[in-house]
C-alpha positions in Angstrom: 0.0 0.0 0.0 1.2 3.5 -0.9 0.0 6.9 0.2 0.3 9.9 -2.1 -1.7 12.5 -4.0 -4.9 11.4 -5.7 -6.8 13.6 -8.1 -9.8 15.4 -6.6 -12.8 15.6 -8.9 -14.3 19.0 -9.5 -17.6 19.5 -7.8 -20.5 19.0 -10.2 -23.8 20.7 -9.6 -25.3 17.7 -7.8 -22.1 16.8 -5.8 -20.4 17.8 -2.6 -16.8 17.6 -1.3 -16.2 16.2 2.1 -13.3 16.8 4.5 -12.9 13.2 5.6 -12.4 12.8 9.4 -12.1 9.0 9.8 -12.3 6.0 7.6 -12.7 2.5 9.1 -10.9 -0.6 7.8 -13.0 -3.7 7.6 -12.5 -7.3 6.4 -13.5 -6.4 2.9 -10.7 -3.8 2.8 -8.3 -6.5 3.8 -9.5 -8.8 1.0 -8.9 -5.9 -1.4 -5.5 -5.3 0.1 -4.5 -8.9 -0.6 -5.7 -8.8 -4.2 -8.7 -11.1 -3.6 -11.1 -8.7 -5.3 -8.9 -7.6 -8.3 -11.8 -8.5 -10.6 -13.7 -5.5 -9.1 -10.9 -3.1 -8.1 -8.7 -1.4 -10.7 -5.3 -0.3 -9.5 -4.4 2.3 -8.5 -7.5 2.6 -6.3 -8.6 4.7 -3.3 -10.7 2.4 -1.1 -12.7 2.9 2.1 -16.4 3.0 2.8 -16.9 3.3 6.6 -16.4 7.0 7.1 -17.3 10.3 8.7 -16.5 13.9 7.9 -17.8 17.5 7.3 -18.9 19.2 4.2 -16.3 21.4 2.6 -17.9 22.4 -0.8 -21.5 22.3 -2.1 -22.5 21.9 -5.7 -24.7 24.6 -7.2 -27.8 22.4 -7.4 -27.5 20.9 -3.9 -30.1 22.0 -1.4 -30.5 21.6 2.4 -26.8 21.1 3.0 -24.1 23.6 4.1 -20.3 23.7 4.6 -19.5 22.3 8.1 -22.4 19.9 8.2 -21.4 16.5 9.8 -22.0 13.7 7.4 -21.4 10.1 6.6 -22.0 8.4 3.2 -24.2 5.4 2.3 -21.8 4.0 -0.2 -24.2 2.4 -2.7 -25.1 3.6 -6.2 -27.7 1.6 -8.2 -29.0 1.6 -11.8 -32.7 2.1 -11.0 -33.9 -0.1 -13.8 -32.9 -3.7 -13.1 -35.3 -6.2 -11.7 -34.1 -5.7 -8.2 -34.4 -1.9 -8.4 -37.8 -2.2 -10.0 -38.9 -4.4 -7.2 -37.8 -1.9 -4.6 -34.6 -3.6 -3.6 -32.1 -1.1 -5.0 -29.5 -1.9 -2.3 -29.0 -5.3 -4.0 -29.1 -3.8 -7.6 -27.9 -6.2 -10.3 -25.4 -3.5 -11.3 -24.6 -2.1 -7.9 -21.7 0.2 -7.5 -20.3 -0.3 -4.0 -18.4 3.0 -3.5 -15.0 2.3 -2.1 -14.7 -1.0 -3.9 -16.1 -0.5 -7.4 -15.4 3.2 -7.5 -13.1 5.6 -5.4 -13.6 5.6 -1.7 -13.0 7.6 1.4 -9.4 6.7 2.4 -8.3 10.3 1.6 -8.4 13.8 3.0 -11.0 15.2 0.6 -13.6 13.2 -1.2 -16.2 14.3 -3.9 -19.4 12.3 -4.0 -23.0 12.7 -5.2 -25.0 14.6 -2.7 -27.7 11.9 -2.6 -25.3 9.6 -0.9 -25.1 11.8 2.2 -26.5 10.8 5.5 -26.8 13.6 8.1 -25.0 13.2 11.5 -25.8 15.1 14.7 -23.3 18.0 14.9 -22.2 17.0 18.3 -21.6 13.3 17.6 -17.8 12.5 17.9 -16.6 11.8 14.4 -14.6 8.8 15.4 -17.7 7.1 16.7 -19.6 8.2 13.6 -17.3 6.2 11.4 -19.0 3.1 12.8 -22.4 4.1 11.4 -21.9 2.0 8.3 -21.2 -1.3 10.1 -24.0 -0.5 12.5 -26.3 -0.1 9.5 -25.3 -3.6 8.5 -26.3 -4.9 11.9 -29.6 -2.9 11.8 -30.4 -4.4 8.4 -29.6 -8.0 9.6 -31.8 -7.6 12.7 -34.6 -6.1 10.6 -34.4 -8.9 8.1 -34.7 -11.4 10.9 -37.8 -9.6 12.3 -36.5 -9.9 15.8 -39.2 -9.3 18.3 -39.0 -8.4 22.0 -38.5 -11.4 24.2 -37.1 -13.7 21.5 -34.1 -15.8 22.1 -31.3 -14.8 19.7 -28.0 -16.6 19.1 -25.2 -14.7 17.4 -22.4 -17.0 16.2 -19.2 -15.0 15.9 -17.9 -12.2 18.2 -16.1 -9.9 15.8 -17.2 -6.3 15.3 -20.3 -7.1 13.2 -21.3 -9.9 15.6 -21.1 -7.6 18.5 -23.0 -4.9 16.7 -25.8 -7.4 15.8 -25.9 -8.6 19.4 -26.2 -5.0 20.6 -28.9 -4.0 18.0 -30.9 -7.2 18.8 -30.7 -6.4 22.5 -31.8 -2.9 21.9 -34.9 -4.4 20.1 -35.7 -6.3 23.3 -34.3 -9.7 22.5 -32.5 -12.0 24.9 -29.1 -12.5 23.2 -26.4 -15.1 23.5 -23.1 -14.7 21.7 -21.0 -17.7 20.8 -17.3 -17.0 20.3 -14.2 -19.3 20.3 -11.7 -16.7 21.4 -11.6 -15.9 25.2 -10.4 -12.4 24.7 -13.4 -11.6 22.5 -15.7 -13.3 24.9 -14.3 -11.2 27.8 -14.7 -8.0 25.7 -18.3 -8.9 24.9 -19.0 -9.6 28.6 -17.6 -6.2 29.5 -20.3 -4.8 27.2 -22.9 -6.7 29.2 -23.5 -9.5 26.7 -24.2 -13.1 27.6 -21.6 -15.3 26.0 -20.7 -19.0 25.6 -17.5 -20.6 24.4 -18.1 -21.8 20.8 -15.9 -24.8 21.5 -18.6 -26.2 23.7 -21.7 -28.0 22.6 -23.5 -24.8 21.9 -26.8 -26.3 20.7 -27.0 -28.2 24.0 -26.2 -25.0 25.9 -28.9 -23.2 23.9 -31.4 -26.0 24.8 -30.7 -25.4 28.5 -30.8 -21.6 28.1 -34.2 -21.8 26.3 -35.7 -24.5 28.5 -35.7 -27.0 25.6 -37.2 -24.8 22.9 -34.1 -23.6 21.0 -33.2 -20.2 19.6 -35.9 -18.2 17.7 -33.2 -16.6 15.6 -29.5 -17.5 14.9 -27.2 -15.1 13.1 -24.2 -16.8 11.4 -21.4 -14.2 11.5 -18.4 -16.4 11.9 -17.9 -17.4 8.2 -16.9 -20.9 9.3 -18.5 -24.2 8.4 -18.8 -25.1 12.0 -20.6 -21.8 12.6 -23.3 -22.8 10.1 -23.8 -26.2 11.8 -24.0 -24.7 15.2 -26.5 -22.1 14.1 -28.8 -24.6 12.4 -28.6 -27.1 15.3 -29.5 -24.5 17.9 -32.7 -23.3 16.2 -36.2 -23.8 17.6 -39.1 -25.1 15.6 -39.7 -22.5 12.8 -36.5 -20.7 13.8 -34.8 -18.3 11.4 -31.2 -18.6 10.3 -29.8 -15.3 9.2 -26.7 -15.6 7.0 -24.5 -12.6 7.5 -21.0 -13.8 7.0 -19.6 -14.2 3.4 -18.8 -17.8 2.8 -16.3 -18.1 0.0 -17.2 -21.7 -0.7 -20.2 -23.9 -0.5 -21.0 -25.3 3.0 -22.8 -28.5 4.0 -26.2 -27.7 5.5 -28.4 -30.1 7.3 -31.5 -29.8 5.1 -33.3 -32.5 6.9 -33.3 -30.3 10.0 -34.7 -27.5 7.9 -37.5 -29.8 6.8 -38.1 -31.4 10.2 -38.3 -28.1 12.1 -39.7 -25.9 9.3 -36.7 -23.6 9.6 -36.2 -20.5 7.5 -33.0 -19.3 5.9 -32.7 -15.5 5.4 -29.9 -13.8 3.4 -28.9 -10.4 4.7 -26.7 -8.1 2.6 -25.8 -4.4 3.0 -28.6 -1.9 4.0 -30.9 0.8 2.8 -31.3 4.4 3.9 -33.7 3.7 6.7 -31.1 1.3 8.2 -28.5 4.0 7.9 -30.7 6.6 9.7 -31.5 4.1 12.4 -27.8 3.3 12.8 -27.0 7.1 13.2 -29.6 7.2 16.0 -28.3 4.1 17.8 -24.7 5.4 17.7 -25.7 8.9 18.8 -27.8 7.4 21.7 -24.9 5.0 22.7 -27.2 2.0 22.3 -24.3 0.3 20.4 -20.8 0.3 21.7 -19.2 2.4 19.0 -16.6 4.1 21.3 -15.6 0.8 22.9 -15.1 -1.0 19.6 -12.5 1.5 18.4 -9.2 -0.3 19.2 -6.6 1.5 17.0 -6.4 4.8 15.2 -3.6 5.5 12.7 -2.8 8.6 10.6 -3.5 8.6 6.9 0.2 8.8 6.2 0.7 5.5 7.9 -2.5 3.8 6.7 -0.6 0.6 5.9 0.1 0.1 9.6 -3.7 0.1 10.2 -4.1 -2.8 7.8 -1.2 -4.6 9.5 -2.8 -4.0 12.9 -6.1 -5.5 11.8 -4.5 -8.5 10.2 -1.9 -9.3 12.8 -3.6 -8.0 15.9 -5.8 -11.1 16.3 -8.7 -10.9 18.7 -7.2 -7.8 20.4 -8.3 -5.7 17.4 -11.9 -4.7 16.8 -12.2 -1.5 14.7 -9.2 0.1 13.2 -9.7 3.7 12.1 -7.6 5.9 9.8 -7.4 9.5 10.9 -7.8 11.4 7.6 -7.2 14.8 9.2 -10.6 16.6 9.4 -11.7 15.7 12.9 
């Protein structure tokens, strides 16, 4: 990875320029860093999609925004005409442009984007916490797709940042949440946040049976990305339970379809978010209903962004969210 000067596009009538405060690094960014997404990313590229900042310049046709406004960006652009868009599911457009992957992102000091991507932030919300709105929106979408209801028993398999955010969002919706995680450091971190945890090396379905008095979990979120996580989640579900697939599995996984038949289970895919999810995420972060501040484990300057990638990759379970300070905080 290199840092240097990148061209800044002139502000068109319907665009804005943002002074970027922070950009978060996530697992997708690591995949890009290692070349796993070269089919989508043309080098040289500016990546980054978890961000916060303040408006610096406003295009002539942009209304209801002013320089200095605190913002984040919902990094999705869609075609508006494909079958998914026509059905009202533009966030999974057949031709989706995921900004920061398919087009230039926020890992820079100044960033010019279409104004319709902006999401307003409270002016007093610390901008480092605000950089976690995007992953929180992922969690909000996942919980909404699952239709989690107050009092339901929810199992989250995987205690990384997204798993912790899903657990927090589900708890804020009134669910009784159990987090299964292999790593003791991550379990200890989750417990400090007030979450109920279980060692994923145990017989988690048996533990869930005890926890739910023999019923099983109403909802299980698979966030680990591991084959064992899929099996655990399926085996822990109650009759007519819902399995929500959050993690990206790079290869096919064996699934016990007989159990799906026998218990009338439902499999739900959950990908990305829409604007309502983003706006809810802003509210949850601002009201401290998700542990945004606690999840920030490392902050590095833009000039040394490579060390942030190294920290995330080599820091093991001690790292949660790594932010790059882009200079506008």
